[in-house]
C-alpha positions in Angstrom: 17.1 105.1 -38.7 18.3 106.5 -35.3 21.9 107.7 -35.3 22.9 107.0 -31.7 26.1 109.0 -31.9 24.1 112.1 -33.0 21.5 111.5 -30.3 24.2 111.3 -27.7 25.9 114.4 -29.0 22.6 116.4 -28.9 21.9 115.2 -25.4 25.5 116.1 -24.4 26.2 112.5 -23.4 29.7 111.3 -23.3 30.1 109.8 -26.8 33.0 107.5 -25.8 30.7 105.2 -23.8 31.2 101.6 -24.7 28.9 100.1 -27.3 25.9 98.1 -26.0 26.0 94.4 -26.0 23.3 93.4 -28.5 21.4 90.1 -28.8 23.4 86.9 -29.5 24.1 86.1 -33.2 23.4 89.6 -34.4 25.2 91.1 -37.3 27.3 94.3 -36.7 26.0 97.3 -34.8 25.1 99.4 -37.9 23.1 96.5 -39.5 21.4 95.9 -36.1 20.3 99.5 -35.5 19.2 99.9 -39.2 17.1 96.8 -39.1 15.7 96.7 -35.6 12.2 98.1 -35.2 12.4 98.4 -31.4 9.2 96.3 -31.1 10.2 94.7 -27.9 9.3 91.1 -28.9 12.8 89.9 -28.0 12.5 91.5 -24.6 9.2 89.7 -23.9 10.6 86.4 -25.2 13.8 86.4 -23.1 13.4 83.7 -20.4 16.3 85.1 -18.4 15.0 88.7 -18.4 18.5 90.0 -19.4 17.3 92.0 -22.5 16.1 95.5 -21.9 15.5 98.7 -23.9 18.7 100.7 -24.2 19.7 103.9 -25.8 17.4 104.8 -28.7 15.0 102.1 -27.6 17.2 99.3 -29.1 17.4 96.1 -27.1 20.6 95.3 -25.3 21.9 92.7 -22.9 22.3 93.4 -19.2 24.3 90.7 -17.6 23.8 92.2 -14.1 20.3 90.6 -14.3 21.6 87.1 -15.1 23.1 84.9 -17.7 22.3 84.1 -21.3 21.4 80.4 -21.8 21.5 80.7 -25.6 17.9 79.4 -25.7 17.4 81.4 -29.0 13.9 82.6 -27.9 14.9 86.2 -28.7 16.0 85.2 -32.2 12.8 83.3 -32.8 10.6 86.2 -31.6 12.3 88.7 -33.9 10.6 89.3 -37.3 13.6 91.1 -38.8 16.6 89.4 -40.5 19.1 90.6 -37.9 20.9 87.4 -37.1 23.8 85.4 -38.4 24.3 81.6 -38.4 24.0 79.7 -35.1 27.2 77.8 -36.1 29.3 80.8 -35.0 30.1 82.2 -31.6 27.1 84.1 -30.3 29.2 87.1 -29.3 32.6 88.6 -29.6 32.9 90.1 -26.2 35.8 91.4 -24.2 36.0 90.2 -20.6 37.9 91.7 -17.7 38.3 91.0 -14.1 38.9 94.4 -12.5 41.0 95.3 -9.5 37.9 95.4 -7.2 37.9 91.6 -7.2 38.0 90.3 -3.7 40.7 87.8 -4.5 43.0 90.7 -5.5 42.4 92.1 -2.1 43.4 88.7 -0.5 39.8 87.7 0.3 38.9 84.1 -0.6 36.1 84.2 -3.2 35.7 82.0 -6.2 32.0 82.4 -7.0 32.7 83.4 -10.6 34.6 80.2 -11.2 31.8 78.2 -9.6 29.2 79.8 -11.8 31.2 79.3 -15.0 29.9 76.2 -16.8 32.6 76.3 -19.4 35.3 76.6 -16.8 36.8 79.7 -18.5 37.6 81.3 -15.1 40.3 79.5 -13.1 42.0 80.4 -9.9 45.8 79.8 -9.7 47.1 79.0 -6.3 49.6 81.5 -4.9 52.2 80.6 -2.3 51.3 82.4 0.9 48.4 84.3 -0.7 44.8 83.8 -1.9 44.4 82.1 -5.3 44.1 84.6 -8.2 41.6 84.5 -11.1 42.4 84.4 -14.7 40.3 83.9 -17.8 40.8 81.3 -20.5 39.5 83.3 -23.4 39.1 80.4 -25.8 36.7 78.7 -23.3 34.6 81.8 -22.6 31.3 81.7 -24.4 30.2 85.1 -23.2 27.1 83.8 -21.3 27.6 86.3 -18.5 27.0 83.8 -15.6 30.0 85.2 -13.8 28.8 88.9 -13.9 25.6 88.8 -11.8 27.1 86.5 -9.1 30.2 88.7 -8.4 29.7 90.4 -5.0 31.9 93.3 -6.1 30.7 93.6 -9.7 34.3 93.0 -10.7 33.7 91.2 -14.0 33.1 93.4 -17.0 31.8 92.1 -20.3 31.8 94.5 -23.2 31.2 94.5 -26.9 34.4 93.7 -28.8 35.6 96.5 -31.1 35.8 94.0 -33.9 32.1 92.8 -33.6 
């Protein structure tokens, strides 16, 4: 088993880096890193090419490359029992729209809203100003469609501390 915290310490990496976003429907981080063999089958199976080898060779999601369509190809390709039921939410992710968003700079841009199939990102009209974005968390499925399309990389998805 690879202890990523120890590896980071020995490499003098900043240990407070946010945890990686793992594959959808995976159990917690400890179970994932203990059971994953780093074979790369999930990476090869991903139709959207959003899975890459991360720290320690473990697969992680990179939404800068695109969105997850929840096709389950990565799950089917994995030979290890790392996944929970498909009846639950694929991820528990935190989402944030940062201050680099064009709308906060009074530039009209709503591409994230246009790419959000679940309509979790909405723009509220402002009197005498550009409409401002907000996130309806209960509607966000964590697909990441909004991340890659943002021209300012203002949308951040991160692994939830409770996941």
